[in-house]
Biotite code that builds the C-alpha atoms (Angstrom):
import biotite.structure as struc

atoms = struc.array([
    struc.Atom([0.105, 0.118, 0.029], chain_id="A", res_id=1, res_name="MET", atom_name="CA", element="C"),
    struc.Atom([1.283, 3.708, -0.644], chain_id="A", res_id=2, res_name="THR", atom_name="CA", element="C"),
    struc.Atom([0.234, 6.580, 1.217], chain_id="A", res_id=3, res_name="ILE", atom_name="CA", element="C"),
    struc.Atom([1.172, 9.978, 0.828], chain_id="A", res_id=4, res_name="LYS", atom_name="CA", element="C"),
    struc.Atom([-0.056, 13.164, 2.471], chain_id="A", res_id=5, res_name="LEU", atom_name="CA", element="C"),
    struc.Atom([-2.212, 15.221, 0.389], chain_id="A", res_id=6, res_name="ASP", atom_name="CA", element="C"),
    struc.Atom([-2.885, 18.481, 2.351], chain_id="A", res_id=7, res_name="ASN", atom_name="CA", element="C"),
    struc.Atom([-4.077, 19.433, 6.117], chain_id="A", res_id=8, res_name="VAL", atom_name="CA", element="C"),
    struc.Atom([-7.418, 20.956, 6.090], chain_id="A", res_id=9, res_name="GLY", atom_name="CA", element="C"),
    struc.Atom([-8.658, 24.026, 8.059], chain_id="A", res_id=10, res_name="ILE", atom_name="CA", element="C"),
    struc.Atom([-11.906, 25.490, 8.663], chain_id="A", res_id=11, res_name="ALA", atom_name="CA", element="C"),
    struc.Atom([-11.510, 29.338, 8.803], chain_id="A", res_id=12, res_name="VAL", atom_name="CA", element="C"),
    struc.Atom([-13.993, 32.158, 9.583], chain_id="A", res_id=13, res_name="ARG", atom_name="CA", element="C"),
    struc.Atom([-12.742, 34.401, 6.663], chain_id="A", res_id=14, res_name="ASP", atom_name="CA", element="C"),
    struc.Atom([-11.163, 32.413, 3.545], chain_id="A", res_id=15, res_name="ILE", atom_name="CA", element="C"),
    struc.Atom([-10.100, 35.604, 2.054], chain_id="A", res_id=16, res_name="ASP", atom_name="CA", element="C"),
    struc.Atom([-8.272, 36.868, 4.957], chain_id="A", res_id=17, res_name="GLU", atom_name="CA", element="C"),
    struc.Atom([-6.451, 33.348, 5.524], chain_id="A", res_id=18, res_name="ALA", atom_name="CA", element="C"),
    struc.Atom([-5.443, 33.445, 1.595], chain_id="A", res_id=19, res_name="ILE", atom_name="CA", element="C"),
    struc.Atom([-4.118, 36.768, 1.799], chain_id="A", res_id=20, res_name="SER", atom_name="CA", element="C"),
    struc.Atom([-2.089, 36.115, 5.094], chain_id="A", res_id=21, res_name="PHE", atom_name="CA", element="C"),
    struc.Atom([-0.615, 32.893, 3.641], chain_id="A", res_id=22, res_name="PHE", atom_name="CA", element="C"),
    struc.Atom([0.272, 33.876, 0.321], chain_id="A", res_id=23, res_name="THR", atom_name="CA", element="C"),
    struc.Atom([1.959, 36.781, 1.902], chain_id="A", res_id=24, res_name="ASP", atom_name="CA", element="C"),
    struc.Atom([4.019, 34.342, 3.394], chain_id="A", res_id=25, res_name="LEU", atom_name="CA", element="C"),
    struc.Atom([4.860, 32.895, 0.344], chain_id="A", res_id=26, res_name="GLY", atom_name="CA", element="C"),
    struc.Atom([2.240, 30.170, -0.488], chain_id="A", res_id=27, res_name="LEU", atom_name="CA", element="C"),
    struc.Atom([0.422, 29.848, -3.562], chain_id="A", res_id=28, res_name="ALA", atom_name="CA", element="C"),
    struc.Atom([-3.005, 29.445, -4.328], chain_id="A", res_id=29, res_name="VAL", atom_name="CA", element="C"),
    struc.Atom([-3.554, 26.257, -6.216], chain_id="A", res_id=30, res_name="LEU", atom_name="CA", element="C"),
    struc.Atom([-7.484, 26.531, -6.659], chain_id="A", res_id=31, res_name="GLY", atom_name="CA", element="C"),
    struc.Atom([-10.530, 27.897, -5.305], chain_id="A", res_id=32, res_name="ARG", atom_name="CA", element="C"),
    struc.Atom([-14.239, 26.724, -5.244], chain_id="A", res_id=33, res_name="ASP", atom_name="CA", element="C"),
    struc.Atom([-17.313, 26.335, -3.665], chain_id="A", res_id=34, res_name="THR", atom_name="CA", element="C"),
    struc.Atom([-18.550, 22.555, -2.680], chain_id="A", res_id=35, res_name="VAL", atom_name="CA", element="C"),
    struc.Atom([-22.025, 21.719, -2.099], chain_id="A", res_id=36, res_name="SER", atom_name="CA", element="C"),
    struc.Atom([-24.105, 18.560, -2.961], chain_id="A", res_id=37, res_name="GLY", atom_name="CA", element="C"),
    struc.Atom([-24.948, 14.836, -1.912], chain_id="A", res_id=38, res_name="GLU", atom_name="CA", element="C"),
    struc.Atom([-21.253, 13.872, -2.816], chain_id="A", res_id=39, res_name="TRP", atom_name="CA", element="C"),
    struc.Atom([-20.096, 16.712, -0.237], chain_id="A", res_id=40, res_name="ALA", atom_name="CA", element="C"),
    struc.Atom([-22.533, 15.550, 2.384], chain_id="A", res_id=41, res_name="ASP", atom_name="CA", element="C"),
    struc.Atom([-21.251, 12.063, 2.058], chain_id="A", res_id=42, res_name="THR", atom_name="CA", element="C"),
    struc.Atom([-17.615, 12.964, 1.868], chain_id="A", res_id=43, res_name="ALA", atom_name="CA", element="C"),
    struc.Atom([-17.483, 15.058, 4.873], chain_id="A", res_id=44, res_name="VAL", atom_name="CA", element="C"),
    struc.Atom([-20.393, 13.469, 6.784], chain_id="A", res_id=45, res_name="GLY", atom_name="CA", element="C"),
    struc.Atom([-22.286, 16.700, 7.323], chain_id="A", res_id=46, res_name="LEU", atom_name="CA", element="C"),
    struc.Atom([-25.655, 17.001, 6.009], chain_id="A", res_id=47, res_name="ASP", atom_name="CA", element="C"),
    struc.Atom([-26.032, 20.419, 3.634], chain_id="A", res_id=48, res_name="GLY", atom_name="CA", element="C"),
    struc.Atom([-22.311, 20.809, 3.531], chain_id="A", res_id=49, res_name="ASN", atom_name="CA", element="C"),
    struc.Atom([-21.787, 24.204, 1.465], chain_id="A", res_id=50, res_name="HIS", atom_name="CA", element="C"),
    struc.Atom([-18.319, 25.741, 1.769], chain_id="A", res_id=51, res_name="ALA", atom_name="CA", element="C"),
    struc.Atom([-16.083, 27.774, -0.068], chain_id="A", res_id=52, res_name="LYS", atom_name="CA", element="C"),
    struc.Atom([-12.283, 26.176, -0.139], chain_id="A", res_id=53, res_name="ILE", atom_name="CA", element="C"),
    struc.Atom([-9.142, 27.070, -1.395], chain_id="A", res_id=54, res_name="ALA", atom_name="CA", element="C"),
    struc.Atom([-5.818, 24.999, -1.556], chain_id="A", res_id=55, res_name="VAL", atom_name="CA", element="C"),
    struc.Atom([-2.680, 26.407, -1.022], chain_id="A", res_id=56, res_name="LEU", atom_name="CA", element="C"),
    struc.Atom([0.824, 25.184, -1.469], chain_id="A", res_id=57, res_name="GLN", atom_name="CA", element="C"),
    struc.Atom([4.202, 25.805, 0.018], chain_id="A", res_id=58, res_name="THR", atom_name="CA", element="C"),
    struc.Atom([6.790, 27.391, -2.710], chain_id="A", res_id=59, res_name="PRO", atom_name="CA", element="C"),
    struc.Atom([8.937, 23.997, -2.860], chain_id="A", res_id=60, res_name="ASP", atom_name="CA", element="C"),
    struc.Atom([5.872, 22.103, -3.571], chain_id="A", res_id=61, res_name="GLY", atom_name="CA", element="C"),
    struc.Atom([5.723, 19.763, -0.864], chain_id="A", res_id=62, res_name="ASN", atom_name="CA", element="C"),
    struc.Atom([3.150, 21.247, 1.592], chain_id="A", res_id=63, res_name="GLY", atom_name="CA", element="C"),
    struc.Atom([-0.519, 22.285, 1.174], chain_id="A", res_id=64, res_name="ARG", atom_name="CA", element="C"),
    struc.Atom([-3.326, 23.482, 2.914], chain_id="A", res_id=65, res_name="ILE", atom_name="CA", element="C"),
    struc.Atom([-6.928, 23.347, 2.257], chain_id="A", res_id=66, res_name="GLU", atom_name="CA", element="C"),
    struc.Atom([-9.110, 26.101, 3.680], chain_id="A", res_id=67, res_name="PHE", atom_name="CA", element="C"),
    struc.Atom([-12.908, 25.924, 4.427], chain_id="A", res_id=68, res_name="PHE", atom_name="CA", element="C"),
    struc.Atom([-15.061, 28.670, 4.977], chain_id="A", res_id=69, res_name="GLU", atom_name="CA", element="C"),
    struc.Atom([-18.665, 27.055, 5.898], chain_id="A", res_id=70, res_name="TYR", atom_name="CA", element="C"),
    struc.Atom([-21.839, 28.856, 4.086], chain_id="A", res_id=71, res_name="ILE", atom_name="CA", element="C"),
    struc.Atom([-23.902, 26.078, 5.563], chain_id="A", res_id=72, res_name="ASN", atom_name="CA", element="C"),
    struc.Atom([-24.422, 24.950, 8.430], chain_id="A", res_id=73, res_name="PRO", atom_name="CA", element="C"),
    struc.Atom([-23.202, 27.702, 10.247], chain_id="A", res_id=74, res_name="ASP", atom_name="CA", element="C"),
    struc.Atom([-19.572, 27.666, 11.386], chain_id="A", res_id=75, res_name="ALA", atom_name="CA", element="C"),
    struc.Atom([-19.042, 26.404, 15.335], chain_id="A", res_id=76, res_name="ASN", atom_name="CA", element="C"),
    struc.Atom([-16.767, 28.705, 16.931], chain_id="A", res_id=77, res_name="GLU", atom_name="CA", element="C"),
    struc.Atom([-14.737, 27.015, 19.415], chain_id="A", res_id=78, res_name="THR", atom_name="CA", element="C"),
    struc.Atom([-12.227, 28.370, 21.889], chain_id="A", res_id=79, res_name="GLU", atom_name="CA", element="C"),
    struc.Atom([-8.410, 28.804, 20.060], chain_id="A", res_id=80, res_name="PRO", atom_name="CA", element="C"),
    struc.Atom([-6.377, 25.658, 20.391], chain_id="A", res_id=81, res_name="THR", atom_name="CA", element="C"),
    struc.Atom([-3.602, 25.866, 23.489], chain_id="A", res_id=82, res_name="LEU", atom_name="CA", element="C"),
    struc.Atom([-0.452, 24.108, 22.624], chain_id="A", res_id=83, res_name="PRO", atom_name="CA", element="C"),
    struc.Atom([-0.796, 21.285, 25.141], chain_id="A", res_id=84, res_name="ASN", atom_name="CA", element="C"),
    struc.Atom([-4.432, 20.485, 23.953], chain_id="A", res_id=85, res_name="ASP", atom_name="CA", element="C"),
    struc.Atom([-5.174, 17.219, 22.180], chain_id="A", res_id=86, res_name="ILE", atom_name="CA", element="C"),
    struc.Atom([-6.225, 17.308, 18.643], chain_id="A", res_id=87, res_name="GLY", atom_name="CA", element="C"),
    struc.Atom([-5.187, 19.439, 15.606], chain_id="A", res_id=88, res_name="MET", atom_name="CA", element="C"),
    struc.Atom([-2.364, 21.718, 16.997], chain_id="A", res_id=89, res_name="HIS", atom_name="CA", element="C"),
    struc.Atom([-0.630, 23.509, 14.768], chain_id="A", res_id=90, res_name="ARG", atom_name="CA", element="C"),
    struc.Atom([0.788, 24.441, 11.180], chain_id="A", res_id=91, res_name="VAL", atom_name="CA", element="C"),
    struc.Atom([4.301, 24.750, 11.220], chain_id="A", res_id=92, res_name="ALA", atom_name="CA", element="C"),
    struc.Atom([6.778, 26.368, 8.534], chain_id="A", res_id=93, res_name="PHE", atom_name="CA", element="C"),
    struc.Atom([10.464, 26.462, 8.087], chain_id="A", res_id=94, res_name="ASN", atom_name="CA", element="C"),
    struc.Atom([11.305, 29.894, 6.832], chain_id="A", res_id=95, res_name="VAL", atom_name="CA", element="C"),
    struc.Atom([14.628, 31.306, 5.935], chain_id="A", res_id=96, res_name="ASP", atom_name="CA", element="C"),
    struc.Atom([14.020, 34.419, 7.747], chain_id="A", res_id=97, res_name="ASP", atom_name="CA", element="C"),
    struc.Atom([12.058, 34.575, 10.640], chain_id="A", res_id=98, res_name="ILE", atom_name="CA", element="C"),
    struc.Atom([12.164, 38.235, 11.187], chain_id="A", res_id=99, res_name="ASP", atom_name="CA", element="C"),
    struc.Atom([10.779, 38.722, 7.692], chain_id="A", res_id=100, res_name="GLU", atom_name="CA", element="C"),
    struc.Atom([8.164, 36.357, 8.529], chain_id="A", res_id=101, res_name="SER", atom_name="CA", element="C"),
    struc.Atom([6.972, 37.909, 11.652], chain_id="A", res_id=102, res_name="LEU", atom_name="CA", element="C"),
    struc.Atom([7.116, 41.396, 9.844], chain_id="A", res_id=103, res_name="ALA", atom_name="CA", element="C"),
    struc.Atom([4.505, 39.934, 7.524], chain_id="A", res_id=104, res_name="VAL", atom_name="CA", element="C"),
    struc.Atom([2.260, 38.529, 10.388], chain_id="A", res_id=105, res_name="ALA", atom_name="CA", element="C"),
    struc.Atom([2.645, 41.735, 12.202], chain_id="A", res_id=106, res_name="ALA", atom_name="CA", element="C"),
    struc.Atom([1.145, 43.666, 9.204], chain_id="A", res_id=107, res_name="LYS", atom_name="CA", element="C"),
    struc.Atom([-2.314, 41.428, 10.142], chain_id="A", res_id=108, res_name="TYR", atom_name="CA", element="C"),
    struc.Atom([-1.655, 41.894, 13.753], chain_id="A", res_id=109, res_name="GLY", atom_name="CA", element="C"),
    struc.Atom([-0.383, 38.416, 14.637], chain_id="A", res_id=110, res_name="TYR", atom_name="CA", element="C"),
    struc.Atom([2.554, 38.585, 17.210], chain_id="A", res_id=111, res_name="ARG", atom_name="CA", element="C"),
    struc.Atom([4.203, 35.769, 18.844], chain_id="A", res_id=112, res_name="PRO", atom_name="CA", element="C"),
    struc.Atom([2.841, 34.363, 22.030], chain_id="A", res_id=113, res_name="LEU", atom_name="CA", element="C"),
    struc.Atom([5.527, 34.624, 24.016], chain_id="A", res_id=114, res_name="ARG", atom_name="CA", element="C"),
    struc.Atom([8.597, 35.848, 21.947], chain_id="A", res_id=115, res_name="GLY", atom_name="CA", element="C"),
    struc.Atom([11.175, 34.337, 19.677], chain_id="A", res_id=116, res_name="VAL", atom_name="CA", element="C"),
    struc.Atom([13.336, 31.117, 21.390], chain_id="A", res_id=117, res_name="ALA", atom_name="CA", element="C"),
    struc.Atom([16.636, 29.876, 20.210], chain_id="A", res_id=118, res_name="THR", atom_name="CA", element="C"),
    struc.Atom([16.745, 26.022, 20.529], chain_id="A", res_id=119, res_name="TYR", atom_name="CA", element="C"),
    struc.Atom([20.525, 24.440, 21.216], chain_id="A", res_id=120, res_name="GLU", atom_name="CA", element="C"),
    struc.Atom([22.116, 27.187, 18.478], chain_id="A", res_id=121, res_name="ASP", atom_name="CA", element="C"),
    struc.Atom([20.005, 25.129, 15.808], chain_id="A", res_id=122, res_name="PHE", atom_name="CA", element="C"),
    struc.Atom([16.760, 26.941, 15.430], chain_id="A", res_id=123, res_name="TYR", atom_name="CA", element="C"),
    struc.Atom([14.896, 30.151, 16.058], chain_id="A", res_id=124, res_name="LYS", atom_name="CA", element="C"),
    struc.Atom([11.350, 29.523, 16.522], chain_id="A", res_id=125, res_name="LEU", atom_name="CA", element="C"),
    struc.Atom([7.859, 30.779, 17.849], chain_id="A", res_id=126, res_name="THR", atom_name="CA", element="C"),
    struc.Atom([4.109, 30.230, 18.015], chain_id="A", res_id=127, res_name="TYR", atom_name="CA", element="C"),
    struc.Atom([1.675, 33.021, 17.051], chain_id="A", res_id=128, res_name="LEU", atom_name="CA", element="C"),
    struc.Atom([-2.141, 32.866, 16.481], chain_id="A", res_id=129, res_name="ARG", atom_name="CA", element="C"),
    struc.Atom([-2.815, 33.519, 12.702], chain_id="A", res_id=130, res_name="GLY", atom_name="CA", element="C"),
    struc.Atom([-6.212, 33.908, 10.915], chain_id="A", res_id=131, res_name="PRO", atom_name="CA", element="C"),
    struc.Atom([-9.113, 32.391, 12.718], chain_id="A", res_id=132, res_name="SER", atom_name="CA", element="C"),
    struc.Atom([-7.001, 31.765, 15.888], chain_id="A", res_id=133, res_name="GLY", atom_name="CA", element="C"),
    struc.Atom([-4.866, 28.924, 13.852], chain_id="A", res_id=134, res_name="ILE", atom_name="CA", element="C"),
    struc.Atom([-1.653, 28.285, 15.889], chain_id="A", res_id=135, res_name="LEU", atom_name="CA", element="C"),
    struc.Atom([1.280, 29.043, 13.341], chain_id="A", res_id=136, res_name="VAL", atom_name="CA", element="C"),
    struc.Atom([5.081, 27.871, 13.899], chain_id="A", res_id=137, res_name="MET", atom_name="CA", element="C"),
    struc.Atom([7.793, 29.694, 12.155], chain_id="A", res_id=138, res_name="PHE", atom_name="CA", element="C"),
    struc.Atom([11.269, 27.802, 12.514], chain_id="A", res_id=139, res_name="ALA", atom_name="CA", element="C"),
    struc.Atom([14.597, 29.109, 11.255], chain_id="A", res_id=140, res_name="GLN", atom_name="CA", element="C"),
    struc.Atom([17.434, 26.687, 11.024], chain_id="A", res_id=141, res_name="GLN", atom_name="CA", element="C"),
    struc.Atom([20.437, 28.482, 12.099], chain_id="A", res_id=142, res_name="LEU", atom_name="CA", element="C"),
    struc.Atom([23.008, 25.515, 11.297], chain_id="A", res_id=143, res_name="LYS", atom_name="CA", element="C"),
    struc.Atom([22.962, 21.967, 9.871], chain_id="A", res_id=144, res_name="PRO", atom_name="CA", element="C"),
    struc.Atom([21.989, 19.391, 12.616], chain_id="A", res_id=145, res_name="MET", atom_name="CA", element="C"),
])
């Protein structure tokens, strides 16, 4: 059996905000659509499923994120995930310049949860809350491990 990770799906409040933020970081939009109908209900397991979707890809072509903005049924607001919560945790990006990435995030009002840390002189890294409260990690490798 062959298996390959295709994408990570994240429900968002505002798909345009999510697209804008992540494309400013360097991801590219592969496609956008609105999905609904019996096939969507069956695939997702949600009656009346109607959503705007967008698939974005990292510049290296290896990572994809699919965003959903629900039209129907109404989206459920939840508390933002904490770093120690069980379940979907975060989206992590290796970046070549953490300060540049944080400058992009700051344009949207997103700042590190606590600051930028250095892990054993190998990485500078930080967590921040992005669009719809998504935990985003930036990690800049400082030297080969």
